[in-house]
SEPA-328744 format. One record per residue: residue in three letters; x, z, y of N, C-alpha, C in turn. Coordinates in pm, 1 decimal, padded with zeros to 6 digits. Layout:
// SEPA-328744
["ALA",[X,Z,Y],[X,Z,Y],[X,Z,Y]]
...
//
This chain:
// SEPA-328744
["UNK",[-00839.9,-14823.0,-02776.7],[-00835.4,-14724.5,-02667.8],[-00888.6,-14591.0,-02718.1]]
["UNK",[-00814.3,-14485.0,-02687.2],[-00851.8,-14351.5,-02734.3],[-00905.3,-14264.5,-02621.4]]
["UNK",[-00977.4,-14160.8,-02663.1],[-01030.9,-14059.5,-02570.7],[-00977.9,-13924.1,-02615.7]]
["UNK",[-00933.9,-13841.6,-02519.5],[-00884.7,-13707.8,-02550.5],[-01000.9,-13610.4,-02540.6]]
["UNK",[-01039.1,-13553.1,-02654.1],[-01147.1,-13455.8,-02656.0],[-01101.0,-13323.4,-02595.4]]
["UNK",[-01194.4,-13232.7,-02571.9],[-01160.0,-13102.7,-02513.2],[-01070.7,-13020.2,-02604.9]]
["UNK",[-01076.1,-13047.1,-02733.3],[-00991.0,-12976.4,-02829.4],[-00849.3,-13029.5,-02830.4]]
["UNK",[-00826.2,-13142.7,-02759.1],[-00694.3,-13205.1,-02760.3],[-00684.1,-13319.1,-02859.6]]
["UNK",[-00782.0,-13331.5,-02946.2],[-00781.3,-13438.2,-03047.6],[-00811.0,-13572.9,-02980.4]]
["UNK",[-00742.2,-13677.5,-03026.3],[-00766.5,-13812.6,-02975.9],[-00857.5,-13887.3,-03072.9]]
["UNK",[-00964.3,-13945.9,-03018.6],[-01058.2,-14023.3,-03100.4],[-01079.9,-14159.3,-03034.8]]
["UNK",[-01138.1,-14250.7,-03112.1],[-01164.5,-14384.8,-03062.2],[-01273.1,-14382.1,-02954.7]]
["UNK",[-01252.6,-14457.9,-02847.3],[-01351.6,-14469.3,-02740.4],[-01481.1,-14526.4,-02797.6]]
["UNK",[-01592.6,-14465.2,-02761.3],[-01723.6,-14507.9,-02811.3],[-01817.3,-14527.5,-02693.2]]
["UNK",[-01843.5,-14652.3,-02656.5],[-01927.5,-14681.2,-02539.9],[-02071.3,-14635.5,-02560.9]]
["UNK",[-02115.3,-14626.0,-02686.7],[-02253.2,-14583.6,-02714.5],[-02280.4,-14442.4,-02664.4]]
["UNK",[-02177.3,-14356.4,-02666.2],[-02195.8,-14219.7,-02616.5],[-02225.9,-14219.9,-02467.2]]
["UNK",[-02161.1,-14308.7,-02393.8],[-02186.4,-14319.4,-02249.8],[-02327.3,-14374.5,-02226.8]]
["UNK",[-02361.7,-14478.5,-02300.7],[-02494.2,-14539.4,-02287.2],[-02603.4,-14436.0,-02314.4]]
["UNK",[-02588.3,-14360.4,-02421.1],[-02690.5,-14261.0,-02457.3],[-02702.7,-14150.9,-02352.8]]
["UNK",[-02587.8,-14105.9,-02297.5],[-02591.0,-14000.4,-02195.3],[-02661.3,-14048.4,-02069.4]]
["UNK",[-02633.4,-14173.6,-02028.0],[-02699.9,-14228.6,-01909.0],[-02849.3,-14245.8,-01934.2]]
["UNK",[-02884.5,-14289.2,-02054.5],[-03026.5,-14306.2,-02088.0],[-03102.1,-14174.4,-02079.0]]
["UNK",[-03039.7,-14066.7,-02123.1],[-03105.5,-13935.8,-02115.0],[-03127.9,-13895.1,-01969.7]]
["UNK",[-03026.5,-13918.8,-01885.6],[-03042.0,-13887.4,-01743.1],[-03147.8,-13977.0,-01680.0]]
["UNK",[-03151.2,-14103.7,-01722.1],[-03248.4,-14199.3,-01669.1],[-03390.9,-14162.0,-01709.8]]
["UNK",[-03406.0,-14118.3,-01834.8],[-03538.8,-14080.0,-01883.7],[-03593.0,-13958.4,-01810.4]]
["UNK",[-03500.6,-13874.0,-01759.6],[-03541.7,-13753.8,-01686.3],[-03568.3,-13783.6,-01539.3]]
["UNK",[-03560.2,-13913.1,-01500.5],[-03578.9,-13951.2,-01359.9],[-03685.3,-14059.3,-01350.6]]
["UNK",[-03814.6,-14024.4,-01369.3],[-03920.7,-14126.4,-01370.6],[-03937.3,-14198.2,-01237.2]]
["UNK",[-03896.3,-14133.5,-01128.3],[-03916.3,-14195.1,-00996.9],[-03808.5,-14298.2,-00963.3]]
["UNK",[-03707.4,-14310.8,-01047.9],[-03596.0,-14401.1,-01014.4],[-03536.7,-14457.1,-01144.1]]
["UNK",[-03611.3,-14540.9,-01212.2],[-03570.9,-14589.0,-01344.3],[-03469.9,-14703.2,-01335.7]]
["UNK",[-03366.7,-14693.8,-01419.3],[-03268.4,-14800.9,-01433.0],[-03308.3,-14886.6,-01552.6]]
["UNK",[-03271.6,-15013.3,-01546.2],[-03297.5,-15101.9,-01660.1],[-03187.1,-15084.5,-01763.5]]
["UNK",[-03216.2,-15128.1,-01887.5],[-03114.2,-15120.5,-01992.6],[-02992.1,-15204.0,-01955.6]]
["UNK",[-03015.9,-15317.2,-01886.9],[-02903.8,-15401.8,-01845.8],[-02812.2,-15329.0,-01747.7]]
["UNK",[-02873.2,-15253.9,-01655.3],[-02793.0,-15179.1,-01558.2],[-02715.9,-15066.2,-01626.0]]
["UNK",[-02780.1,-14999.7,-01720.3],[-02712.6,-14891.8,-01792.8],[-02593.0,-14946.9,-01869.1]]
["UNK",[-02612.5,-15060.5,-01934.6],[-02504.1,-15122.0,-02010.0],[-02393.2,-15169.5,-01917.0]]
["UNK",[-02430.3,-15222.1,-01800.7],[-02331.2,-15270.1,-01704.3],[-02244.8,-15154.1,-01653.1]]
["UNK",[-02308.0,-15041.2,-01625.3],[-02234.0,-14922.8,-01579.8],[-02139.5,-14874.7,-01689.6]]
["UNK",[-02189.1,-14872.2,-01811.7],[-02108.3,-14825.6,-01925.1],[-01987.3,-14916.1,-01945.0]]
["UNK",[-02007.9,-15047.8,-01932.5],[-01896.8,-15141.9,-01948.5],[-01795.8,-15130.0,-01834.3]]
["UNK",[-01846.4,-15102.2,-01713.8],[-01756.7,-15083.8,-01599.5],[-01666.9,-14962.5,-01622.0]]
["UNK",[-01723.7,-14853.8,-01676.5],[-01645.3,-14734.6,-01708.0],[-01541.9,-14767.8,-01815.3]]
["UNK",[-01583.2,-14845.1,-01915.2],[-01490.6,-14883.8,-02022.8],[-01373.9,-14965.2,-01967.3]]
["UNK",[-01403.2,-15059.6,-01878.6],[-01298.2,-15142.9,-01819.3],[-01200.9,-15059.4,-01737.4]]
["UNK",[-01253.3,-14962.0,-01664.5],[-01165.7,-14873.7,-01586.3],[-01073.5,-14794.8,-01677.8]]
["UNK",[-01127.5,-14745.9,-01787.3],[-01046.3,-14669.2,-01883.1],[-00936.9,-14756.5,-01944.2]]
["UNK",[-00971.5,-14881.0,-01975.2],[-00872.6,-14973.9,-02030.9],[-00760.3,-14999.2,-01930.9]]
["UNK",[-00796.8,-15011.1,-01802.9],[-00697.5,-15039.4,-01699.4],[-00598.9,-14925.4,-01679.1]]
["UNK",[-00635.6,-14804.7,-01721.3],[-00544.6,-14690.4,-01705.8],[-00426.0,-14699.6,-01799.7]]
["UNK",[-00441.4,-14777.4,-01909.6],[-00334.8,-14798.5,-02009.1],[-00286.3,-14667.1,-02069.4]]
["UNK",[-00378.7,-14575.7,-02085.8],[-00350.9,-14447.5,-02150.7],[-00483.7,-14389.8,-02199.3]]
["UNK",[-00474.2,-14287.0,-02280.8],[-00596.0,-14220.7,-02327.6],[-00660.3,-14142.8,-02212.8]]
["UNK",[-00789.4,-14157.5,-02196.1],[-00863.0,-14085.9,-02091.3],[-00923.3,-13958.4,-02149.9]]
["UNK",[-00933.8,-13856.2,-02066.3],[-00998.6,-13733.1,-02111.1],[-01149.8,-13747.8,-02097.3]]
["UNK",[-01223.1,-13664.0,-02168.1],[-01369.4,-13665.8,-02159.6],[-01414.6,-13641.2,-02016.3]]
["UNK",[-01348.0,-13545.9,-01948.1],[-01386.3,-13513.6,-01810.2],[-01364.5,-13632.8,-01717.0]]
["UNK",[-01254.5,-13705.3,-01736.0],[-01228.7,-13823.7,-01653.2],[-01339.0,-13927.0,-01671.3]]
["UNK",[-01377.2,-13950.4,-01795.9],[-01481.3,-14049.2,-01824.9],[-01614.0,-14006.8,-01762.8]]
["UNK",[-01646.5,-13878.6,-01772.8],[-01772.6,-13831.1,-01713.8],[-01771.0,-13846.5,-01562.0]]
["UNK",[-01655.9,-13821.9,-01498.7],[-01644.6,-13843.0,-01353.1],[-01667.6,-13990.1,-01318.1]]
["UNK",[-01611.2,-14080.4,-01399.4],[-01628.4,-14223.7,-01375.8],[-01775.2,-14263.9,-01388.8]]
["UNK",[-01843.7,-14207.3,-01487.5],[-01985.6,-14237.8,-01507.4],[-02065.2,-14195.4,-01384.9]]
["UNK",[-02039.8,-14075.7,-01335.3],[-02110.5,-14027.3,-01216.9],[-02091.2,-14121.6,-01099.2]]
["UNK",[-01965.5,-14160.5,-01075.1],[-01936.3,-14247.4,-00960.6],[-02001.0,-14384.3,-00975.2]]
["UNK",[-01999.3,-14438.9,-01097.5],[-02059.3,-14571.0,-01119.7],[-02209.6,-14568.2,-01096.8]]
["UNK",[-02275.2,-14461.5,-01145.9],[-02420.3,-14450.8,-01125.8],[-02452.0,-14445.3,-00976.8]]
["UNK",[-02376.0,-14365.7,-00901.2],[-02400.6,-14352.9,-00757.3],[-02366.7,-14481.8,-00683.2]]
["UNK",[-02264.1,-14553.8,-00729.9],[-02227.2,-14678.8,-00663.8],[-02336.0,-14784.9,-00677.2]]
["UNK",[-02421.8,-14768.5,-00780.3],[-02534.7,-14859.1,-00797.7],[-02659.1,-14810.1,-00723.5]]
["UNK",[-02646.3,-14698.2,-00652.7],[-02755.3,-14649.3,-00570.0],[-02855.3,-14560.8,-00640.5]]
["UNK",[-02827.2,-14521.6,-00764.9],[-02921.1,-14437.1,-00839.2],[-02877.7,-14290.3,-00827.8]]
["UNK",[-02900.3,-14233.0,-00712.6],[-02850.9,-14098.0,-00684.7],[-02928.0,-13990.7,-00761.7]]
["UNK",[-03055.4,-14011.4,-00783.1],[-03133.9,-13913.9,-00859.1],[-03091.8,-13913.5,-01006.7]]
["UNK",[-03064.1,-14032.4,-01059.7],[-03015.6,-14040.9,-01197.1],[-02879.0,-13972.2,-01208.0]]
["UNK",[-02794.8,-13995.9,-01107.9],[-02662.4,-13932.7,-01107.4],[-02676.3,-13781.0,-01104.0]]
["UNK",[-02773.4,-13732.8,-01025.8],[-02796.2,-13588.2,-01018.7],[-02837.7,-13533.4,-01155.1]]
["UNK",[-02925.4,-13605.8,-01223.9],[-02968.6,-13561.4,-01356.4],[-02856.7,-13573.2,-01459.2]]
["UNK",[-02770.5,-13672.9,-01442.0],[-02654.8,-13684.9,-01532.0],[-02562.5,-13564.9,-01513.4]]
["UNK",[-02541.7,-13524.2,-01387.8],[-02458.2,-13406.7,-01359.2],[-02521.1,-13282.2,-01420.5]]
["UNK",[-02656.0,-13272.2,-01409.1],[-02726.3,-13158.7,-01469.3],[-02709.3,-13158.5,-01620.4]]
["UNK",[-02723.2,-13275.3,-01682.1],[-02705.8,-13288.3,-01827.8],[-02563.8,-13248.6,-01868.1]]
["UNK",[-02468.5,-13293.8,-01788.3],[-02327.6,-13259.9,-01816.1],[-02305.6,-13109.1,-01807.3]]
["UNK",[-02366.0,-13046.1,-01707.4],[-02353.6,-12901.3,-01690.0],[-02419.1,-12826.7,-01806.6]]
["UNK",[-02536.8,-12874.4,-01848.2],[-02606.7,-12810.0,-01959.7],[-02525.6,-12819.8,-02088.0]]
["UNK",[-02460.0,-12932.3,-02111.7],[-02377.1,-12948.5,-02230.1],[-02257.8,-12853.3,-02225.2]]
["UNK",[-02204.1,-12833.0,-02104.5],[-02092.7,-12738.6,-02089.7],[-02138.3,-12597.4,-02122.7]]
["UNK",[-02260.7,-12563.2,-02081.5],[-02314.1,-12430.3,-02113.2],[-02331.9,-12413.4,-02263.7]]
["UNK",[-02378.2,-12518.3,-02330.7],[-02396.8,-12511.1,-02476.0],[-02263.3,-12487.5,-02544.9]]
["UNK",[-02158.7,-12556.4,-02496.9],[-02026.5,-12539.4,-02558.1],[-01974.8,-12397.6,-02540.6]]
["UNK",[-02011.4,-12334.7,-02427.7],[-01964.4,-12200.0,-02400.0],[-02063.6,-12093.1,-02444.4]]
["UNK",[-02164.5,-12135.2,-02518.6],[-02269.2,-12041.3,-02558.8],[-02211.3,-11924.6,-02636.2]]
["UNK",[-02270.0,-11810.5,-02612.1],[-02225.1,-11688.4,-02677.4],[-02267.8,-11690.5,-02823.8]]
["UNK",[-02171.5,-11681.9,-02914.7],[-02201.1,-11684.5,-03058.2],[-02205.0,-11544.4,-03117.6]]
["UNK",[-02207.6,-11441.6,-03030.6],[-02202.8,-11303.6,-03078.7],[-02321.2,-11270.6,-03168.4]]
["UNK",[-02441.4,-11320.2,-03132.8],[-02560.2,-11289.6,-03212.7],[-02544.5,-11338.2,-03356.0]]
["UNK",[-02493.9,-11461.8,-03372.8],[-02476.3,-11516.0,-03507.8],[-02374.4,-11435.8,-03585.9]]
["UNK",[-02268.3,-11391.3,-03518.2],[-02165.4,-11313.1,-03584.9],[-02222.2,-11179.0,-03632.9]]
["UNK",[-02302.8,-11115.5,-03548.0],[-02362.5,-10987.3,-03585.2],[-02459.4,-11005.2,-03702.4]]
["UNK",[-02539.1,-11112.5,-03699.3],[-02632.1,-11136.8,-03809.6],[-02557.3,-11161.4,-03940.5]]
["UNK",[-02444.3,-11228.9,-03932.2],[-02366.7,-11252.9,-04054.0],[-02308.5,-11123.0,-04108.2]]
["UNK",[-02284.3,-11026.2,-04018.3],[-02238.1,-10894.7,-04062.8],[-02349.3,-10823.4,-04139.9]]
["UNK",[-02468.5,-10826.1,-04084.7],[-02580.5,-10757.9,-04148.7],[-02615.6,-10822.6,-04282.7]]
["UNK",[-02595.5,-10954.6,-04289.4],[-02624.3,-11025.1,-04414.0],[-02506.3,-11019.5,-04511.6]]
["UNK",[-02396.4,-10958.6,-04464.6],[-02276.8,-10934.8,-04547.0],[-02213.3,-11063.9,-04598.0]]
["UNK",[-02213.9,-11168.3,-04513.6],[-02149.8,-11293.2,-04553.0],[-02047.2,-11340.2,-04450.8]]
["UNK",[-01997.2,-11244.4,-04369.3],[-01894.9,-11276.7,-04270.5],[-01757.2,-11260.8,-04335.2]]
["UNK",[-01701.8,-11370.7,-04383.3],[-01574.8,-11365.1,-04455.8],[-01459.2,-11326.5,-04364.6]]
["UNK",[-01465.1,-11367.6,-04237.1],[-01357.1,-11334.4,-04143.6],[-01342.6,-11183.9,-04129.4]]
["UNK",[-01455.7,-11114.0,-04117.4],[-01453.0,-10968.2,-04103.6],[-01402.1,-10903.4,-04231.3]]
["UNK",[-01445.5,-10955.4,-04345.3],[-01403.4,-10898.2,-04473.0],[-01251.5,-10904.1,-04490.0]]
["UNK",[-01190.2,-11008.8,-04435.6],[-01047.3,-11029.6,-04454.2],[-00963.5,-10974.9,-04338.5]]
["UNK",[-01027.4,-10938.3,-04228.2],[-00953.7,-10896.8,-04108.5],[-00882.4,-10763.8,-04127.6]]
["UNK",[-00946.6,-10669.4,-04192.6],[-00886.6,-10537.1,-04204.2],[-00916.5,-10479.8,-04342.4]]
["UNK",[-00812.6,-10467.7,-04422.6],[-00829.7,-10420.7,-04559.8],[-00859.6,-10271.0,-04565.9]]
["UNK",[-00846.0,-10200.9,-04450.8],[-00870.3,-10056.3,-04448.6],[-01018.3,-10022.5,-04434.1]]
["UNK",[-01101.6,-10123.8,-04414.2],[-01243.6,-10097.5,-04389.4],[-01329.2,-10166.6,-04494.3]]
["UNK",[-01433.1,-10095.9,-04537.0],[-01528.0,-10151.4,-04632.6],[-01650.7,-10201.5,-04556.2]]
["UNK",[-01671.4,-10333.4,-04545.2],[-01781.4,-10386.3,-04463.3],[-01920.3,-10359.1,-04520.1]]
["UNK",[-01927.8,-10302.3,-04639.8],[-02057.0,-10272.0,-04699.8],[-02109.8,-10134.8,-04657.4]]
["UNK",[-02022.3,-10051.8,-04598.1],[-02061.4,-09918.0,-04555.0],[-02130.5,-09928.0,-04417.8]]
["UNK",[-02242.3,-09858.9,-04400.6],[-02320.4,-09869.9,-04277.1],[-02241.2,-09834.2,-04152.3]]
["UNK",[-02164.6,-09724.8,-04158.7],[-02088.0,-09683.8,-04040.9],[-01982.4,-09788.1,-04004.9]]
["UNK",[-01925.1,-09851.4,-04106.0],[-01826.5,-09957.8,-04081.7],[-01896.1,-10079.5,-04021.8]]
["UNK",[-02016.0,-10109.3,-04069.6],[-02091.0,-10220.9,-04012.7],[-02118.9,-10199.1,-03865.0]]
["UNK",[-02154.9,-10075.4,-03827.2],[-02179.8,-10045.2,-03685.5],[-02052.6,-10066.4,-03603.5]]
["UNK",[-01939.2,-10025.0,-03660.6],[-01811.0,-10044.1,-03592.6],[-01781.6,-10192.6,-03574.9]]
["UNK",[-01809.1,-10269.7,-03678.4],[-01785.3,-10413.5,-03671.5],[-01880.2,-10481.1,-03572.3]]
["UNK",[-02005.2,-10433.2,-03565.3],[-02100.1,-10490.4,-03469.8],[-02052.6,-10469.3,-03326.8]]
["UNK",[-02003.0,-10348.0,-03299.5],[-01945.8,-10320.9,-03167.3],[-01823.5,-10408.4,-03144.6]]
["UNK",[-01748.0,-10430.4,-03252.9],[-01628.7,-10514.1,-03243.1],[-01660.7,-10657.6,-03207.6]]
["UNK",[-01773.5,-10711.2,-03259.1],[-01811.0,-10848.8,-03226.7],[-01841.3,-10864.1,-03078.5]]
["UNK",[-01904.5,-10762.4,-03019.4],[-01929.9,-10765.5,-02875.2],[-01798.0,-10759.2,-02799.0]]
["UNK",[-01706.3,-10675.3,-02846.9],[-01576.0,-10662.4,-02781.2],[-01494.6,-10790.8,-02793.6]]
["UNK",[-01508.1,-10861.5,-02906.5],[-01435.8,-10988.5,-02924.3],[-01482.7,-11094.0,-02824.9]]
["UNK",[-01610.2,-11085.3,-02788.9],[-01667.2,-11186.1,-02700.1],[-01603.7,-11181.4,-02561.4]]
["UNK",[-01559.9,-11062.9,-02519.9],[-01500.0,-11048.5,-02386.4],[-01364.4,-11118.7,-02379.0]]
["UNK",[-01270.5,-11092.0,-02472.8],[-01144.7,-11168.6,-02470.2],[-01168.0,-11318.5,-02485.9]]
["UNK",[-01267.9,-11354.7,-02568.6],[-01294.4,-11496.8,-02594.7],[-01331.0,-11570.7,-02467.2]]
["UNK",[-01412.3,-11506.7,-02382.2],[-01463.4,-11577.3,-02264.3],[-01388.9,-11545.7,-02135.0]]
["UNK",[-01319.9,-11427.6,-02130.3],[-01262.8,-11387.0,-02002.2],[-01112.0,-11356.9,-02006.0]]
["UNK",[-01065.9,-11288.3,-02110.0],[-00931.5,-11229.8,-02106.3],[-00822.6,-11319.2,-02163.1]]
["UNK",[-00850.0,-11389.0,-02271.6],[-00746.8,-11470.4,-02334.7],[-00742.1,-11609.7,-02272.4]]
["UNK",[-00622.3,-11667.9,-02260.6],[-00613.0,-11806.7,-02213.2],[-00690.4,-11899.3,-02306.0]]
["UNK",[-00747.3,-12005.5,-02250.1],[-00832.6,-12093.7,-02329.1],[-00756.5,-12158.3,-02443.8]]
["UNK",[-00628.0,-12194.4,-02420.3],[-00552.7,-12260.4,-02527.4],[-00526.7,-12165.2,-02644.1]]
["UNK",[-00508.6,-12036.1,-02613.3],[-00488.2,-11937.3,-02720.0],[-00616.6,-11921.7,-02800.9]]
["UNK",[-00731.5,-11912.5,-02731.0],[-00858.1,-11894.6,-02800.2],[-00892.7,-12016.1,-02884.1]]
["UNK",[-00865.7,-12135.7,-02830.7],[-00893.7,-12258.3,-02906.0],[-00805.0,-12267.2,-03029.7]]
["UNK",[-00677.2,-12227.2,-03016.3],[-00586.2,-12229.7,-03131.0],[-00633.0,-12131.6,-03238.0]]
["UNK",[-00684.1,-12014.9,-03194.6],[-00736.3,-11915.4,-03288.9],[-00857.7,-11970.2,-03363.5]]
["UNK",[-00949.9,-12033.8,-03288.6],[-01073.2,-12084.5,-03349.5],[-01046.6,-12202.8,-03441.4]]
["UNK",[-00938.6,-12278.1,-03413.8],[-00904.2,-12392.2,-03498.2],[-00817.1,-12352.2,-03616.4]]
["UNK",[-00776.5,-12223.7,-03622.2],[-00695.2,-12177.9,-03733.8],[-00547.1,-12208.2,-03719.8]]
["UNK",[-00504.2,-12251.8,-03600.8],[-00361.8,-12279.2,-03578.8],[-00284.0,-12148.4,-03573.1]]
["UNK",[-00341.6,-12048.4,-03506.7],[-00285.6,-11913.5,-03503.0],[-00397.9,-11816.5,-03538.7]]
["UNK",[-00363.0,-11689.7,-03557.8],[-00465.8,-11586.8,-03577.9],[-00438.1,-11472.0,-03482.7]]
["UNK",[-00533.9,-11445.8,-03393.4],[-00521.0,-11335.5,-03298.7],[-00582.4,-11212.3,-03363.5]]
["UNK",[-00497.9,-11125.8,-03418.0],[-00542.9,-11013.9,-03500.6],[-00609.3,-10905.0,-03416.1]]
["UNK",[-00721.5,-10851.5,-03465.3],[-00793.0,-10741.1,-03400.8],[-00822.9,-10767.2,-03253.5]]
["UNK",[-00879.4,-10884.5,-03226.2],[-00913.3,-10917.2,-03086.7],[-01022.6,-10827.0,-03032.3]]
["UNK",[-01095.2,-10755.6,-03122.8],[-01200.6,-10666.6,-03074.9],[-01144.9,-10545.5,-03000.8]]
["UNK",[-01017.6,-10515.0,-03016.1],[-00957.7,-10402.3,-02943.9],[-00876.0,-10448.2,-02822.0]]
["UNK",[-00863.5,-10578.4,-02803.6],[-00781.3,-10630.4,-02694.1],[-00838.7,-10593.9,-02557.7]]
["UNK",[-00972.9,-10590.8,-02546.8],[-01036.4,-10558.7,-02418.1],[-01004.6,-10416.6,-02373.0]]
["UNK",[-00973.6,-10328.6,-02468.3],[-00940.3,-10189.6,-02435.8],[-00790.1,-10168.5,-02418.4]]
["UNK",[-00716.0,-10279.1,-02418.3],[-00569.5,-10272.8,-02404.3],[-00507.4,-10187.6,-02514.3]]
["UNK",[-00564.5,-10197.8,-02632.9],[-00511.0,-10125.3,-02747.2],[-00446.4,-10224.2,-02844.2]]
["UNK",[-00352.9,-10175.9,-02922.7],[-00279.9,-10261.2,-03015.6],[-00287.5,-10201.8,-03155.2]]
["UNK",[-00253.4,-10281.5,-03254.6],[-00271.2,-10239.7,-03392.1],[-00143.4,-10259.6,-03473.6]]
["UNK",[-00122.5,-10169.7,-03569.2],[-00016.2,-10185.3,-03669.3],[00120.7,-10208.7,-03604.9]]
["UNK",[00166.0,-10111.4,-03527.0],[00293.5,-10125.5,-03456.3],[00412.4,-10091.1,-03546.8]]
["UNK",[00523.5,-10155.9,-03519.2],[00651.9,-10119.2,-03578.3],[00733.2,-10053.5,-03466.5]]
["UNK",[00748.9,-09923.3,-03472.7],[00815.7,-09848.8,-03365.3],[00967.8,-09858.2,-03385.0]]
["UNK",[01036.4,-09905.4,-03282.5],[01182.3,-09920.9,-03289.8],[01249.9,-09788.4,-03253.5]]
["UNK",[01248.5,-09696.6,-03347.9],[01305.5,-09563.8,-03322.1],[01454.7,-09571.0,-03295.1]]
["UNK",[01525.3,-09658.8,-03363.4],[01670.4,-09666.3,-03345.4],[01706.8,-09695.4,-03199.9]]
["UNK",[01640.7,-09794.3,-03142.0],[01669.1,-09829.7,-03002.1],[01631.7,-09715.0,-02909.0]]
["UNK",[01515.9,-09652.4,-02932.9],[01470.3,-09545.6,-02844.8],[01559.2,-09422.9,-02852.2]]
["UNK",[01608.9,-09393.5,-02972.5],[01693.9,-09274.9,-02987.6],[01835.7,-09301.6,-02939.1]]
["UNK",[01884.7,-09422.7,-02959.0],[02021.2,-09455.0,-02917.8],[02033.4,-09478.3,-02767.2]]
["UNK",[01929.4,-09537.8,-02707.7],[01937.5,-09576.6,-02566.5],[01843.6,-09498.5,-02475.3]]
["UNK",[01767.8,-09405.5,-02532.5],[01673.1,-09329.3,-02452.1],[01541.8,-09403.0,-02437.0]]
["UNK",[01439.3,-09332.8,-02394.1],[01306.8,-09392.6,-02376.7],[01231.1,-09316.3,-02269.0]]
["UNK",[01115.0,-09362.5,-02235.2],[01031.1,-09298.8,-02132.7],[00901.1,-09253.9,-02198.4]]
["UNK",[00868.7,-09127.9,-02183.8],[00744.2,-09073.1,-02235.3],[00671.4,-09004.5,-02120.4]]
["UNK",[00547.6,-09046.2,-02096.9],[00467.4,-08990.5,-01986.4],[00544.5,-08995.4,-01854.9]]
["UNK",[00605.9,-09110.8,-01828.4],[00679.5,-09137.6,-01704.8],[00802.0,-09047.6,-01688.4]]
["UNK",[00847.8,-08989.1,-01797.3],[00967.9,-08905.0,-01793.1],[01075.0,-08965.8,-01882.3]]
["UNK",[01195.3,-08981.7,-01827.2],[01305.3,-09040.1,-01902.7],[01358.0,-08939.5,-02004.9]]
["UNK",[01362.5,-08980.4,-02131.6],[01416.9,-08897.2,-02238.3],[01552.4,-08954.3,-02278.9]]
["UNK",[01658.2,-08877.7,-02253.7],[01792.1,-08926.4,-02283.6],[01817.9,-08929.6,-02435.0]]
["UNK",[01926.8,-08992.6,-02472.6],[01968.4,-08999.8,-02612.6],[01990.8,-08858.3,-02667.3]]
["UNK",[01924.4,-08823.4,-02777.4],[01942.3,-08687.9,-02834.3],[02081.9,-08671.1,-02895.4]]
["UNK",[02133.4,-08546.1,-02891.5],[02268.8,-08519.7,-02941.4],[02268.8,-08432.7,-03065.6]]
["UNK",[02150.9,-08409.0,-03122.6],[02143.7,-08333.7,-03247.3],[02031.0,-08389.8,-03332.1]]
["UNK",[02039.7,-08366.4,-03461.9],[01938.9,-08418.3,-03554.1],[01801.0,-08358.5,-03526.1]]
["UNK",[01796.9,-08229.1,-03499.9],[01668.9,-08162.2,-03475.6],[01601.8,-08215.3,-03348.7]]
["UNK",[01684.0,-08239.3,-03243.9],[01628.5,-08295.2,-03120.4],[01577.8,-08437.5,-03143.6]]
["UNK",[01652.5,-08513.9,-03223.0],[01610.7,-08650.6,-03254.6],[01476.8,-08650.7,-03328.0]]
["UNK",[01460.1,-08555.2,-03421.1],[01332.6,-08544.8,-03494.2],[01218.7,-08511.4,-03398.6]]
["UNK",[01245.2,-08421.8,-03305.6],[01143.3,-08380.6,-03208.4],[01102.4,-08499.6,-03119.8]]
["UNK",[01204.5,-08573.2,-03070.5],[01177.1,-08689.4,-02985.2],[01101.3,-08796.6,-03063.5]]
["UNK",[01140.7,-08819.3,-03190.1],[01073.5,-08919.3,-03272.7],[00926.3,-08884.3,-03290.4]]
["UNK",[00897.7,-08757.0,-03309.4],[00758.8,-08712.4,-03324.5],[00678.5,-08741.3,-03197.9]]
["UNK",[00740.0,-08715.4,-03080.3],[00671.4,-08741.6,-02953.7],[00648.3,-08890.8,-02932.6]]
["UNK",[00748.5,-08970.1,-02971.2],[00733.8,-09116.5,-02956.7],[00616.8,-09166.4,-03039.3]]
["UNK",[00612.0,-09124.9,-03165.8],[00505.8,-09170.9,-03255.8],[00369.0,-09124.4,-03206.3]]
["UNK",[00362.3,-09001.6,-03154.5],[00234.8,-08949.9,-03102.2],[00188.2,-09031.8,-02981.7]]
["UNK",[00283.0,-09068.3,-02893.2],[00248.5,-09146.8,-02774.7],[00198.9,-09286.2,-02813.9]]
["UNK",[00266.9,-09347.5,-02910.7],[00226.6,-09481.4,-02954.5],[00088.3,-09474.6,-03020.4]]
["UNK",[00068.4,-09372.7,-03103.9],[-00058.1,-09359.5,-03176.9],[-00175.6,-09338.2,-03081.8]]
["UNK",[-00150.4,-09275.4,-02967.5],[-00260.2,-09246.5,-02874.6],[-00310.3,-09371.8,-02802.9]]
["UNK",[-00232.8,-09478.8,-02805.7],[-00273.1,-09602.1,-02736.2],[-00283.6,-09720.6,-02830.1]]
["UNK",[-00311.4,-09694.7,-02957.9],[-00328.6,-09804.8,-03050.8],[-00435.0,-09771.5,-03153.0]]
["UNK",[-00476.7,-09876.3,-03222.9],[-00573.7,-09863.0,-03331.4],[-00505.6,-09911.0,-03458.6]]
["UNK",[-00503.0,-09828.9,-03561.2],[-00439.2,-09872.2,-03685.0],[-00319.1,-09787.8,-03719.5]]
["UNK",[-00234.4,-09840.1,-03805.7],[-00121.8,-09763.5,-03857.0],[00009.5,-09796.4,-03791.1]]
["UNK",[00112.4,-09721.2,-03831.8],[00247.1,-09743.4,-03778.1],[00343.9,-09756.4,-03894.3]]
//
């Protein structure tokens, strides 16, 4: 029987993890102690329920089952502490890692930053300050703006979300401007429709305006 982790990975069901989690909640509840036999019985009941599903259970499903089993045995204070423990573990998983990233910048051992942008020298103080601000900016998309599956794929190395430190400002990097389409079919600049140019000089003028408009809302080259 497998368990689906939060990362999507399937691992073998381990009843000891349930036993240990209940024991921690039980130890935090001196006024309502469960015996080891009761803890094991609850853990086995959860295991049997998971087996009966005839499919892999998610971590959240298993934790819900543990809560219900503890309460069904009348240990409501233990169940409350188990819920608290579960919440605290969720907070740890979502802990802000910005401080560690900034410290790695100052210690000059952040390989991700070194490889992210070849136009910047991470050893220069002014660049380090820019990168430090960037780490704070990355934290916002990580926790609020980007979908969780995109962020998880980025952190697992499945994809790479380039220059996420500028995403919070709705800025983009290293654009390829499709001048042919804009010149042949017209474009909109500052909410004004620019028709297809009919002379080379006009086309050059429009191209200059297009590039200036794109450059004003992006970070990096074109």
